[in-house]
BALOBA-1460 file (C-alpha; in Angstrom, 3 decimals):
// residues 252
<rec num="1" residu="m" x="-44.496" y="-23.318" z="47.946"/>
<rec num="2" residu="g" x="-44.669" y="-24.940" z="44.521"/>
<rec num="3" residu="y" x="-46.699" y="-28.231" z="43.677"/>
<rec num="4" residu="s" x="-46.273" y="-32.018" z="45.067"/>
<rec num="5" residu="v" x="-45.202" y="-34.702" z="42.979"/>
<rec num="6" residu="g" x="-48.530" y="-36.275" z="43.472"/>
<rec num="7" residu="q" x="-49.902" y="-33.021" z="42.340"/>
<rec num="8" residu="v" x="-47.995" y="-33.158" z="39.097"/>
<rec num="9" residu="a" x="-48.714" y="-36.549" z="38.232"/>
<rec num="10" residu="e" x="-52.415" y="-35.992" z="38.168"/>
<rec num="11" residu="f" x="-51.991" y="-32.673" z="36.573"/>
<rec num="12" residu="a" x="-50.076" y="-34.228" z="33.866"/>
<rec num="13" residu="g" x="-51.429" y="-38.195" z="33.760"/>
<rec num="14" residu="v" x="-48.402" y="-39.826" z="34.431"/>
<rec num="15" residu="t" x="-47.150" y="-41.544" z="37.250"/>
<rec num="16" residu="v" x="-44.934" y="-40.329" z="40.330"/>
<rec num="17" residu="r" x="-42.510" y="-43.685" z="39.657"/>
<rec num="18" residu="a" x="-42.033" y="-41.551" z="36.256"/>
<rec num="19" residu="l" x="-41.768" y="-38.520" z="37.504"/>
<rec num="20" residu="h" x="-38.996" y="-39.756" z="39.813"/>
<rec num="21" residu="h" x="-37.299" y="-40.975" z="37.013"/>
<rec num="22" residu="y" x="-37.035" y="-38.287" z="34.987"/>
<rec num="23" residu="d" x="-35.385" y="-36.027" z="38.082"/>
<rec num="24" residu="a" x="-33.112" y="-39.407" z="38.502"/>
<rec num="25" residu="i" x="-31.782" y="-38.959" z="34.954"/>
<rec num="26" residu="g" x="-31.518" y="-35.196" z="35.141"/>
<rec num="27" residu="l" x="-34.205" y="-35.170" z="32.562"/>
<rec num="28" residu="l" x="-37.207" y="-33.060" z="35.003"/>
<rec num="29" residu="s" x="-35.711" y="-31.897" z="38.272"/>
<rec num="30" residu="p" x="-37.894" y="-30.136" z="40.681"/>
<rec num="31" residu="g" x="-37.314" y="-26.062" z="41.442"/>
<rec num="32" residu="g" x="-37.469" y="-26.608" z="44.900"/>
<rec num="33" residu="r" x="-37.831" y="-28.675" z="47.951"/>
<rec num="34" residu="s" x="-40.343" y="-28.653" z="50.755"/>
<rec num="35" residu="a" x="-38.780" y="-27.955" z="54.578"/>
<rec num="36" residu="a" x="-39.507" y="-31.939" z="55.103"/>
<rec num="37" residu="g" x="-37.445" y="-32.865" z="51.426"/>
<rec num="38" residu="h" x="-40.064" y="-33.439" z="49.137"/>
<rec num="39" residu="r" x="-40.099" y="-32.456" z="45.780"/>
<rec num="40" residu="r" x="-41.623" y="-29.003" z="44.560"/>
<rec num="41" residu="y" x="-42.215" y="-28.132" z="41.258"/>
<rec num="42" residu="d" x="-42.871" y="-24.768" z="39.737"/>
<rec num="43" residu="d" x="-44.483" y="-23.644" z="36.801"/>
<rec num="44" residu="a" x="-41.157" y="-23.478" z="34.813"/>
<rec num="45" residu="d" x="-41.093" y="-27.157" z="35.927"/>
<rec num="46" residu="l" x="-44.671" y="-27.856" z="34.559"/>
<rec num="47" residu="d" x="-43.685" y="-25.854" z="30.867"/>
<rec num="48" residu="r" x="-40.314" y="-28.364" z="30.784"/>
<rec num="49" residu="l" x="-43.138" y="-31.333" z="31.690"/>
<rec num="50" residu="q" x="-45.048" y="-30.688" z="28.945"/>
<rec num="51" residu="q" x="-42.648" y="-30.209" z="26.291"/>
<rec num="52" residu="i" x="-41.417" y="-33.218" z="27.563"/>
<rec num="53" residu="l" x="-44.719" y="-35.095" z="26.882"/>
<rec num="54" residu="f" x="-44.676" y="-33.652" z="23.755"/>
<rec num="55" residu="y" x="-41.869" y="-35.344" z="22.317"/>
<rec num="56" residu="r" x="-42.413" y="-38.557" z="24.396"/>
<rec num="57" residu="e" x="-46.289" y="-38.848" z="22.701"/>
<rec num="58" residu="l" x="-44.694" y="-38.534" z="19.614"/>
<rec num="59" residu="g" x="-42.078" y="-41.238" z="20.142"/>
<rec num="60" residu="f" x="-38.937" y="-40.104" z="21.035"/>
<rec num="61" residu="p" x="-36.793" y="-41.519" z="23.522"/>
<rec num="62" residu="l" x="-35.872" y="-39.852" z="26.578"/>
<rec num="63" residu="d" x="-32.135" y="-39.050" z="26.184"/>
<rec num="64" residu="e" x="-32.917" y="-37.585" z="22.681"/>
<rec num="65" residu="v" x="-36.082" y="-35.597" z="24.149"/>
<rec num="66" residu="a" x="-33.298" y="-33.803" z="26.813"/>
<rec num="67" residu="a" x="-30.842" y="-33.269" z="23.807"/>
<rec num="68" residu="i" x="-33.685" y="-31.610" z="22.380"/>
<rec num="69" residu="l" x="-34.802" y="-29.113" z="25.570"/>
<rec num="70" residu="d" x="-31.272" y="-28.377" z="26.778"/>
<rec num="71" residu="d" x="-29.902" y="-26.919" z="23.201"/>
<rec num="72" residu="p" x="-29.195" y="-23.425" z="23.740"/>
<rec num="73" residu="d" x="-29.775" y="-22.157" z="20.738"/>
<rec num="74" residu="a" x="-33.860" y="-23.175" z="21.271"/>
<rec num="75" residu="d" x="-36.483" y="-21.208" z="22.513"/>
<rec num="76" residu="p" x="-39.532" y="-21.631" z="23.451"/>
<rec num="77" residu="v" x="-41.410" y="-20.657" z="20.105"/>
<rec num="78" residu="a" x="-39.014" y="-22.707" z="18.231"/>
<rec num="79" residu="h" x="-40.306" y="-25.772" z="20.387"/>
<rec num="80" residu="l" x="-43.651" y="-25.068" z="19.874"/>
<rec num="81" residu="r" x="-42.940" y="-24.901" z="16.154"/>
<rec num="82" residu="r" x="-41.469" y="-27.312" z="15.801"/>
<rec num="83" residu="q" x="-43.683" y="-29.947" z="17.553"/>
<rec num="84" residu="h" x="-46.899" y="-28.445" z="15.819"/>
<rec num="85" residu="e" x="-45.019" y="-29.417" z="12.603"/>
<rec num="86" residu="l" x="-44.381" y="-33.149" z="14.131"/>
<rec num="87" residu="l" x="-47.898" y="-33.441" z="15.150"/>
<rec num="88" residu="t" x="-49.500" y="-32.146" z="12.117"/>
<rec num="89" residu="g" x="-47.396" y="-34.587" z="10.195"/>
<rec num="90" residu="r" x="-48.411" y="-37.133" z="12.427"/>
<rec num="91" residu="i" x="-52.475" y="-36.422" z="11.935"/>
<rec num="92" residu="a" x="-51.845" y="-36.275" z="8.256"/>
<rec num="93" residu="r" x="-50.145" y="-40.088" z="8.882"/>
<rec num="94" residu="l" x="-53.066" y="-41.496" z="10.834"/>
<rec num="95" residu="t" x="-56.175" y="-39.913" z="8.711"/>
<rec num="96" residu="e" x="-54.407" y="-42.092" z="6.005"/>
<rec num="97" residu="m" x="-53.894" y="-44.930" z="8.066"/>
<rec num="98" residu="a" x="-58.470" y="-44.258" z="9.528"/>
<rec num="99" residu="e" x="-58.620" y="-43.982" z="5.773"/>
<rec num="100" residu="a" x="-57.318" y="-47.452" z="4.825"/>
<rec num="101" residu="v" x="-58.894" y="-48.906" z="7.580"/>
<rec num="102" residu="e" x="-62.095" y="-47.485" z="6.821"/>
<rec num="103" residu="h" x="-61.925" y="-48.936" z="2.936"/>
<rec num="104" residu="a" x="-60.733" y="-52.485" z="4.944"/>
<rec num="105" residu="m" x="-63.562" y="-52.574" z="6.833"/>
<rec num="106" residu="e" x="-65.882" y="-51.388" z="3.788"/>
<rec num="107" residu="a" x="-64.317" y="-54.658" z="1.729"/>
<rec num="108" residu="r" x="-64.858" y="-56.817" z="4.557"/>
<rec num="109" residu="r" x="-68.540" y="-55.944" z="4.591"/>
<rec num="110" residu="m" x="-68.580" y="-56.421" z="0.764"/>
<rec num="111" residu="g" x="-67.132" y="-59.476" z="0.818"/>
<rec num="112" residu="i" x="-64.421" y="-58.370" z="-1.460"/>
<rec num="113" residu="n" x="-61.085" y="-59.516" z="0.296"/>
<rec num="114" residu="l" x="-58.894" y="-58.724" z="-2.781"/>
<rec num="115" residu="t" x="-55.800" y="-56.747" z="-3.023"/>
<rec num="116" residu="p" x="-55.865" y="-54.183" z="-5.426"/>
<rec num="117" residu="e" x="-54.350" y="-55.835" z="-8.891"/>
<rec num="118" residu="e" x="-56.847" y="-58.432" z="-7.986"/>
<rec num="119" residu="k" x="-60.074" y="-56.018" z="-7.996"/>
<rec num="120" residu="f" x="-59.118" y="-54.195" z="-11.007"/>
<rec num="121" residu="e" x="-58.391" y="-57.967" z="-12.476"/>
<rec num="122" residu="v" x="-61.898" y="-58.919" z="-11.560"/>
<rec num="123" residu="f" x="-63.486" y="-55.934" z="-12.176"/>
<rec num="124" residu="g" x="-61.755" y="-53.478" z="-14.521"/>
<rec num="125" residu="d" x="-62.935" y="-50.162" z="-14.425"/>
<rec num="126" residu="f" x="-66.432" y="-51.004" z="-12.332"/>
<rec num="127" residu="d" x="-65.737" y="-50.393" z="-8.298"/>
<rec num="128" residu="p" x="-67.973" y="-53.323" z="-6.583"/>
<rec num="129" residu="e" x="-67.570" y="-51.472" z="-3.381"/>
<rec num="130" residu="e" x="-69.094" y="-48.048" z="-4.540"/>
<rec num="131" residu="h" x="-72.479" y="-48.379" z="-3.674"/>
<rec num="132" residu="a" x="-71.654" y="-50.742" z="-0.335"/>
<rec num="133" residu="g" x="-73.171" y="-48.278" z="1.952"/>
<rec num="134" residu="e" x="-76.274" y="-47.547" z="-0.362"/>
<rec num="135" residu="a" x="-76.697" y="-51.396" z="-0.665"/>
<rec num="136" residu="e" x="-76.492" y="-52.192" z="3.000"/>
<rec num="137" residu="r" x="-79.331" y="-49.192" z="4.055"/>
<rec num="138" residu="r" x="-81.760" y="-50.726" z="1.318"/>
<rec num="139" residu="w" x="-81.339" y="-54.233" z="2.244"/>
<rec num="140" residu="g" x="-79.051" y="-54.595" z="5.151"/>
<rec num="141" residu="g" x="-81.844" y="-56.203" z="7.452"/>
<rec num="142" residu="t" x="-83.357" y="-58.703" z="5.136"/>
<rec num="143" residu="d" x="-82.373" y="-62.719" z="4.872"/>
<rec num="144" residu="a" x="-81.135" y="-61.909" z="1.348"/>
<rec num="145" residu="w" x="-78.560" y="-59.724" z="2.722"/>
<rec num="146" residu="r" x="-77.179" y="-61.724" z="5.391"/>
<rec num="147" residu="q" x="-76.953" y="-64.937" z="3.118"/>
<rec num="148" residu="s" x="-75.071" y="-62.677" z="0.382"/>
<rec num="149" residu="q" x="-72.556" y="-61.314" z="2.980"/>
<rec num="150" residu="a" x="-72.069" y="-65.162" z="4.423"/>
<rec num="151" residu="r" x="-71.531" y="-66.163" z="0.874"/>
<rec num="152" residu="a" x="-69.352" y="-63.312" z="0.128"/>
<rec num="153" residu="a" x="-67.365" y="-63.884" z="2.777"/>
<rec num="154" residu="r" x="-66.117" y="-67.101" z="1.790"/>
<rec num="155" residu="r" x="-65.365" y="-66.346" z="-1.748"/>
<rec num="156" residu="t" x="-62.095" y="-66.585" z="-3.163"/>
<rec num="157" residu="k" x="-60.511" y="-64.775" z="-6.271"/>
<rec num="158" residu="e" x="-61.005" y="-67.277" z="-8.639"/>
<rec num="159" residu="d" x="-65.019" y="-67.305" z="-7.369"/>
<rec num="160" residu="w" x="-64.973" y="-63.949" z="-8.520"/>
<rec num="161" residu="l" x="-63.334" y="-64.182" z="-11.706"/>
<rec num="162" residu="r" x="-65.818" y="-67.247" z="-12.447"/>
<rec num="163" residu="i" x="-69.163" y="-64.956" z="-11.836"/>
<rec num="164" residu="k" x="-67.923" y="-62.463" z="-13.521"/>
<rec num="165" residu="e" x="-66.904" y="-65.206" z="-16.547"/>
<rec num="166" residu="e" x="-70.767" y="-66.210" z="-16.672"/>
<rec num="167" residu="s" x="-72.183" y="-63.352" z="-16.294"/>
<rec num="168" residu="e" x="-70.102" y="-61.759" z="-19.258"/>
<rec num="169" residu="d" x="-71.370" y="-65.194" z="-21.333"/>
<rec num="170" residu="w" x="-74.752" y="-64.671" z="-20.188"/>
<rec num="171" residu="n" x="-74.757" y="-61.304" z="-21.012"/>
<rec num="172" residu="r" x="-73.677" y="-62.030" z="-24.510"/>
<rec num="173" residu="r" x="-76.318" y="-64.576" z="-25.270"/>
<rec num="174" residu="y" x="-79.170" y="-62.523" z="-23.902"/>
<rec num="175" residu="a" x="-78.034" y="-59.812" z="-26.490"/>
<rec num="176" residu="e" x="-77.672" y="-62.204" z="-29.332"/>
<rec num="177" residu="l" x="-81.529" y="-63.113" z="-28.520"/>
<rec num="178" residu="m" x="-82.539" y="-59.323" z="-28.762"/>
<rec num="179" residu="d" x="-80.358" y="-59.262" z="-32.175"/>
<rec num="180" residu="a" x="-82.313" y="-62.342" z="-33.560"/>
<rec num="181" residu="g" x="-85.849" y="-60.131" z="-32.899"/>
<rec num="182" residu="e" x="-86.567" y="-62.718" z="-30.471"/>
<rec num="183" residu="s" x="-89.782" y="-61.716" z="-27.850"/>
<rec num="184" residu="a" x="-89.536" y="-61.574" z="-23.807"/>
<rec num="185" residu="d" x="-92.000" y="-64.429" z="-23.429"/>
<rec num="186" residu="g" x="-90.584" y="-66.320" z="-25.682"/>
<rec num="187" residu="e" x="-88.967" y="-70.225" z="-24.863"/>
<rec num="188" residu="r" x="-85.740" y="-69.061" z="-25.138"/>
<rec num="189" residu="a" x="-86.106" y="-65.818" z="-22.712"/>
<rec num="190" residu="a" x="-87.680" y="-67.513" z="-20.338"/>
<rec num="191" residu="a" x="-84.667" y="-70.286" z="-20.558"/>
<rec num="192" residu="l" x="-82.015" y="-67.207" z="-20.063"/>
<rec num="193" residu="a" x="-84.238" y="-65.097" z="-17.183"/>
<rec num="194" residu="e" x="-84.342" y="-68.777" z="-15.435"/>
<rec num="195" residu="e" x="-80.168" y="-68.813" z="-15.779"/>
<rec num="196" residu="h" x="-80.629" y="-65.264" z="-14.868"/>
<rec num="197" residu="r" x="-82.363" y="-66.502" z="-11.390"/>
<rec num="198" residu="l" x="-80.325" y="-69.615" z="-10.740"/>
<rec num="199" residu="h" x="-76.815" y="-67.648" z="-10.996"/>
<rec num="200" residu="i" x="-78.176" y="-65.468" z="-8.035"/>
<rec num="201" residu="c" x="-79.336" y="-68.614" z="-6.051"/>
<rec num="202" residu="g" x="-76.112" y="-69.953" z="-6.539"/>
<rec num="203" residu="w" x="-73.765" y="-67.283" z="-5.852"/>
<rec num="204" residu="f" x="-75.590" y="-64.664" z="-3.795"/>
<rec num="205" residu="y" x="-78.971" y="-65.980" z="-2.417"/>
<rec num="206" residu="d" x="-81.892" y="-67.241" z="-2.613"/>
<rec num="207" residu="c" x="-83.972" y="-65.733" z="-5.109"/>
<rec num="208" residu="p" x="-87.354" y="-67.055" z="-5.132"/>
<rec num="209" residu="y" x="-90.152" y="-65.876" z="-8.331"/>
<rec num="210" residu="e" x="-91.841" y="-63.010" z="-6.645"/>
<rec num="211" residu="m" x="-87.796" y="-61.628" z="-5.644"/>
<rec num="212" residu="h" x="-86.884" y="-61.828" z="-9.161"/>
<rec num="213" residu="v" x="-89.667" y="-60.026" z="-10.681"/>
<rec num="214" residu="a" x="-88.952" y="-57.394" z="-7.946"/>
<rec num="215" residu="l" x="-85.367" y="-57.750" z="-9.675"/>
<rec num="216" residu="g" x="-86.706" y="-57.077" z="-12.526"/>
<rec num="217" residu="d" x="-88.819" y="-54.327" z="-11.917"/>
<rec num="218" residu="m" x="-85.781" y="-52.433" z="-9.983"/>
<rec num="219" residu="y" x="-83.657" y="-52.594" z="-13.179"/>
<rec num="220" residu="v" x="-86.348" y="-50.605" z="-14.838"/>
<rec num="221" residu="a" x="-86.754" y="-48.169" z="-12.222"/>
<rec num="222" residu="d" x="-83.252" y="-47.576" z="-10.594"/>
<rec num="223" residu="p" x="-81.183" y="-45.850" z="-13.523"/>
<rec num="224" residu="r" x="-77.925" y="-47.072" z="-12.245"/>
<rec num="225" residu="f" x="-79.004" y="-50.827" z="-13.132"/>
<rec num="226" residu="t" x="-80.718" y="-49.747" z="-16.259"/>
<rec num="227" residu="a" x="-76.820" y="-48.176" z="-17.295"/>
<rec num="228" residu="t" x="-75.478" y="-51.722" z="-16.719"/>
<rec num="229" residu="y" x="-78.216" y="-53.619" z="-18.307"/>
<rec num="230" residu="e" x="-78.139" y="-50.777" z="-21.463"/>
<rec num="231" residu="a" x="-74.290" y="-50.776" z="-21.887"/>
<rec num="232" residu="v" x="-74.761" y="-54.342" z="-22.795"/>
<rec num="233" residu="r" x="-77.686" y="-54.104" z="-25.439"/>
<rec num="234" residu="p" x="-79.521" y="-50.749" z="-25.598"/>
<rec num="235" residu="g" x="-83.403" y="-52.014" z="-24.583"/>
<rec num="236" residu="m" x="-81.914" y="-55.276" z="-22.474"/>
<rec num="237" residu="a" x="-82.993" y="-53.896" z="-19.262"/>
<rec num="238" residu="a" x="-86.901" y="-53.548" z="-20.021"/>
<rec num="239" residu="h" x="-86.279" y="-56.964" z="-22.549"/>
<rec num="240" residu="l" x="-85.094" y="-58.579" z="-19.110"/>
<rec num="241" residu="r" x="-87.494" y="-57.051" z="-16.988"/>
<rec num="242" residu="d" x="-90.431" y="-58.519" z="-19.192"/>
<rec num="243" residu="a" x="-88.711" y="-61.976" z="-19.752"/>
<rec num="244" residu="i" x="-88.240" y="-62.259" z="-15.817"/>
<rec num="245" residu="t" x="-92.126" y="-61.631" z="-15.166"/>
<rec num="246" residu="a" x="-92.969" y="-64.023" z="-18.141"/>
<rec num="247" residu="n" x="-90.604" y="-67.060" z="-16.968"/>
<rec num="248" residu="a" x="-92.387" y="-66.013" z="-13.361"/>
<rec num="249" residu="l" x="-95.898" y="-66.694" z="-14.735"/>
<rec num="250" residu="r" x="-95.092" y="-69.814" z="-16.693"/>
<rec num="251" residu="r" x="-93.655" y="-71.486" z="-13.431"/>
<rec num="252" residu="l" x="-95.755" y="-70.432" z="-10.272"/>
């Protein structure tokens, strides 16, 4: 007896209207009719419908689908092989697109809305997104994190360049202080420690003295932060930690 048009529509996830259209243009004409003249589809019709839907999913227009399926030199295995190649290619493209979207989402969370060229101009070889996931896990629930993200979302390329310039200038002056042999609890070190705190307050989040002291401890405890300061000047992480602590004690 075969299958009715309604049954086939339900099997295939298409509309009855679409099946009627396929019949009207000769793309998929059912193999039989009921005694009342209703369309009846057999297994061969369902196989052809599956082929049609494969090519439609891949974006082929109906006239091209008809030409492919009616090619006398093509066999069912050739159709499947072609579809496998097309689907594999599409999967690869979609995977690339998904990765690009994930990267864009991460950049948005970090507030780094720059082109690749701009990122390189601002950050050079340093990737500010590298530890974004870990940073969010560690501080994502804090007011400081939320404040930092809100400010970062409004930041422009020029803002990032200013942050970089201010940081490099501060690093240079702190290294000079250490080269001069000045102690971490001296006046000049305290002034630079306070400038360091205000830089955080101005660009990222409110940083009271207690939080600043905790950051100073982290600069020594976390090897990655230590490496950042040690690259500027050996011994700088510990010296800065001590200067931050001394400055906080002066002002609290």
